[in-house]
C-alpha positions in Angstrom: 6.4 -9.5 11.2 3.3 -9.7 12.8 2.7 -6.3 13.9 3.9 -5.2 9.5 0.4 -7.2 8.8 -1.3 -5.7 11.4 -0.4 -2.2 10.8 -1.3 -2.9 7.0 -4.7 -4.2 7.9 -5.2 -1.3 10.0 -4.3 1.1 7.2 -6.5 -0.5 4.2 -9.3 -1.8 6.8 -11.7 0.3 4.7 -10.6 -0.9 1.9 -10.9 -4.7 2.7 -14.4 -4.1 4.2 -15.6 -2.6 0.9 -14.2 -5.5 -1.1 -15.7 -7.8 1.4 -19.2 -6.1 1.6 -19.1 -5.5 -2.2 -18.7 -9.1 -3.0 -21.2 -10.6 -0.9 -24.2 -7.9 -1.8 -23.0 -6.6 -5.0 -23.9 -3.6 -3.9 -21.6 -0.4 -4.2 -23.8 1.9 -2.4 -24.2 -0.4 0.6 -20.7 -1.3 0.5 -19.3 2.4 0.2 -21.8 3.2 3.5 -20.2 0.6 5.5 -16.8 0.8 4.7 -17.1 4.6 5.7 -18.8 3.7 8.9 -15.7 0.8 9.5 -13.2 4.0 9.2 -14.9 6.2 11.2 -15.5 3.7 13.9 -11.8 2.3 13.4 -10.6 6.0 14.8 -13.2 5.9 17.6 -12.2 2.7 18.8 -8.5 3.8 18.6 -9.2 6.5 20.4 -11.3 5.0 23.4 -8.2 2.7 23.8 -6.2 5.7 24.3 -4.2 5.0 20.9 -2.3 8.1 19.5 -3.4 8.2 15.8 -0.7 9.2 13.0 -0.8 11.2 10.1 -1.8 8.6 7.8 -4.8 7.4 9.7 -6.6 10.6 9.6 -5.4 10.9 6.0 -7.3 7.8 5.4 -10.3 8.5 7.4 -10.8 11.7 5.3 -10.0 10.1 1.9 -12.6 7.6 2.7 -15.1 9.9 3.9 -14.3 12.4 0.9 -14.2 9.6 -1.8 -16.7 7.4 -0.2 -19.2 10.7 0.0 -19.0 11.3 -3.7 -19.6 7.8 -4.2 -22.8 8.1 -2.3 -23.7 11.3 -3.9 -23.0 10.5 -7.4 -23.5 7.0 -7.4 -20.6 6.6 -9.2 -18.0 3.8 -7.7 -14.6 5.5 -9.4 -14.1 8.0 -6.8 -13.9 5.1 -3.9 -11.8 2.9 -6.3 -9.3 5.4 -6.7 -8.9 5.8 -2.9 -5.7 3.2 -2.8 -4.1 4.9 -5.5 -3.7 7.9 -3.3 -2.2 6.1 -0.9 0.2 4.3 -3.1 1.1 8.0 -4.2 2.0 9.1 -1.2 4.1 6.3 -0.3 5.7 6.4 -3.5 6.5 10.4 -2.5 7.8 9.2 0.9 10.3 6.9 -0.9 11.7 9.0 -2.8 13.9 10.0 0.1 17.3 9.0 -0.7 18.8 6.1 1.3 15.0 5.4 3.5 15.1 1.9 2.6 18.7 1.8 4.6 17.1 1.2 8.0 15.2 -2.0 7.1 17.9 -3.9 5.6 20.2 -6.5 8.0 23.9 -4.9 8.4 25.4 -7.3 5.8 23.6 -5.4 3.2 24.2 -2.1 4.6 28.0 -2.3 4.9 28.5 -4.3 1.8 26.4 -2.7 -1.1 24.7 0.6 0.2 24.6 1.9 -3.1 22.3 -0.6 -4.5 19.7 -0.4 -1.1 19.5 3.1 -2.4 18.6 2.3 -6.1 16.1 -0.1 -4.5 14.3 2.6 -2.6 13.8 4.2 -5.7 12.7 1.6 -7.7 10.5 0.6 -4.9 9.0 4.2 -5.1 8.4 3.7 -8.8 6.7 0.7 -8.4 4.4 2.3 -6.2 3.5 5.3 -8.4 3.3 2.4 -11.1 0.8 0.6 -9.4 -1.2 4.0 -8.3 -1.2 5.2 -11.8 -2.9 1.2 -12.4 -5.4 1.7 -9.7 -6.5 5.0 -11.1 -6.8 3.5 -14.8 -8.6 0.5 -13.4 -10.7 2.4 -11.4 -11.8 4.8 -14.2 -13.5 1.9 -15.9 -15.7 1.5 -13.0 -15.5 -2.2 -13.4 -16.0 -3.4 -9.7 -14.9 -7.0 -10.2 -11.6 -5.9 -12.6 -10.9 -3.4 -9.7 -11.5 -6.3 -6.9 -8.9 -8.5 -8.9 -6.5 -5.7 -9.2 -6.2 -4.5 -5.6 -6.4 -7.8 -4.2 -4.2 -9.8 -6.7 -2.1 -7.5 -8.9 -1.2 -4.8 -6.0 -0.3 -7.5 -3.4 1.4 -10.0 -6.5 3.5 -7.2 -7.8 5.0 -6.6 -4.3 5.6 -10.2 -3.2 7.5 -10.3 -6.5 9.3 -7.3 -6.3 10.3 -8.3 -2.6 11.4 -11.7 -4.0 13.6 -10.1 -7.0 15.1 -7.7 -4.3 16.0 -10.4 -2.0 17.7 -12.7 -4.7 19.2 -9.6 -6.1 20.9 -8.7 -2.5 21.9 -12.6 -2.1 23.7 -12.4 -5.0 25.2 -8.5 -5.0 26.6 -8.8 -1.3 27.8 -12.9 -1.8 29.9 -11.4 -4.8 31.4 -8.5 -3.2 32.1 -10.6 0.0 33.6 -13.1 -2.5 35.7 -10.4 -4.2 37.0 -9.1 -1.1 38.2 -12.2 0.1 40.3 -12.4 -3.6 41.8 -8.9 -3.1 
């Protein structure tokens, strides 16, 4: 679990840096510049440590530089605010692969209700696309305080709620299948 949160923090490092600097200084240009420098520094540090960098790391760096650069050139924060949406769209597209979620489920779930796991995988993809669209809509307003609330509360809260619903649904479904099999 610690490894998962570490990877998430690494993947969203530039967004976290941007948000922190903006909330401290109320300066979009400074926050964008520091986020770009932080993303570049993160990659340099990883390379120095001899870590192999995955596709998502390079894609994230490119997005930070391109969208952050557009923000710096135009003084329009909407470019950098849209970055998390691109990540959500990419993850949603990956989640469209049938059965992607099976490897993350405990054996009792995959053996008892595999068809529901596939449906849940598609539901997660839909959630990612919806959250990405919401991020674009909020970014388009240019309201950074609204965006900060959205990325720090709504995005995280929606995923936590979806995880909770999924957990309860699988407990009920597995339990009812096991009871039905015992009766038969």
